[in-house]
N, C-alpha and C positions, 0 to 999 in steps of 0.2 A: 725370588732372586736367592741364592744360596750362593757364597764365597766360604773358601777353606777356613777362611777366620770365623768365620760366622757357625759353620759347621762345627770348629771346634768348641765353641761356647751353647752350640744347640740353639739357639735362635736363629730364625731368618732375617732379610734385611726388612721385610715389613713394606706395606702399604696404607695409603691414608685411612682409617676408619674400620680396618679390620676386625671382622666379626665371625668367628666360626663355634661349632659346638663339638668338633671332633678332637679341640686341641687346646691347649692354653694360650692365650692370646695375652703379651706384655707391652706396655707403652713402651716406644723409643724416645727416648731424652725428654724434653718440655715440647713435642710436637702432636699431632694430630694422627701420626702414624702408629703403627702397632705391628708387631710381630710374632711368627707362632713359634712356640717353645717346642721343641720337637727331640725325641733321644737322638743323640749325634751319629747311631747309626743308619737312621734313615736318613740325615740330611746328608751323609757323606755317601749313600746310595744314589739321592739326587745327582750331586756332584758328579759321579761316574757315569749315569745316564746320558746319555745322549740328548743336544737338544732338540727341539722340533724348530721347524721352518716355518717362523711366521711372520706377519706383514711389521708390528709395533713390539716384539718380543715375548717369548713365553711367560704363560703362567701357568702354573701345577696347579691340579686339582688335586683335594684329599676328601677321603672318605674312612669309613670305619679306624679313624685315629690315623691312618696309611697315605702316602701319596698312593694316586691313581697310577693306572698303567693307561700311558698316552694312545687310541687307536688310530688317528690321523685326522688329514681336513675331509670335514664333510660338505656335500652339496644338497642340492632339495632332491636328486635321484638318492643319495645314498638314504636321506631321511624313508619316500618314497617307499625306497627295497628292503629295510628294516623294520619299518613300523609294523606293530603287532597286528593292527587292525587293517593296514595296509592307508593310513591316515597319515601320510608322512606331516604334515602341516601340525594336525595336534602334537604328532611324536617330537616335532621342531619346537612346539609350543612346550610342551612338558620336560623338555633335557637342556635347550637352550638358556643359560642365566642371565638376568638382564637383557632381554631381548629388547631393542627400538622398534620402533612403527615402520613397517620397512623392508625390515634387514629377510625376511625370509622372501619378499619378493624380490629381491636384488640379485639379479641375472649376471651383474659382474664379478662373479667370482674370483675374479684376478686382482680387485680391490678389496675383498670381504672375504675372512678366514673366519670359517667355523670349526673348532678345534674341540675335538672328541675324546672324553677319558674314560676309563670301566674301572671301576672298583675290583679288586682280584680277591676280597673278600664276600661280598654279599650282590656282586654283578652290575651294580647298579651302575646307569650311566648319566652322564653330566659333559656340557659342555661350555666353553668359553667362546669368546668372538673379539674380532677387532677389523678395523677397516683402514683404508689409504685417506 
């Protein structure tokens, strides 16, 4: 999450226990929350970028030291159609971060969201998810 005030400081809102290789991470006060320190122009770009519809609120992905491009909400069919070898489940396991048991099998996609992102530089894909 990034507010106008945070964009001016060059530091995001933060989350508990954040660790990331693509940007500097700074501690938020005396808490276990950590924020990303990024160039102001990147944070202002995120503020200008429309949010995407999620169940619990968006969480932007980063790669190559910059925000990734939001591709969309994906289902099993999307993973099956886009898997390089036709194995949607393996592609899902490769891309979706911190997946829990049963997430792939969950057919109730109105209560589960898989949100796919693509890096504009290296074309790597990653996804986060939430559930109602």
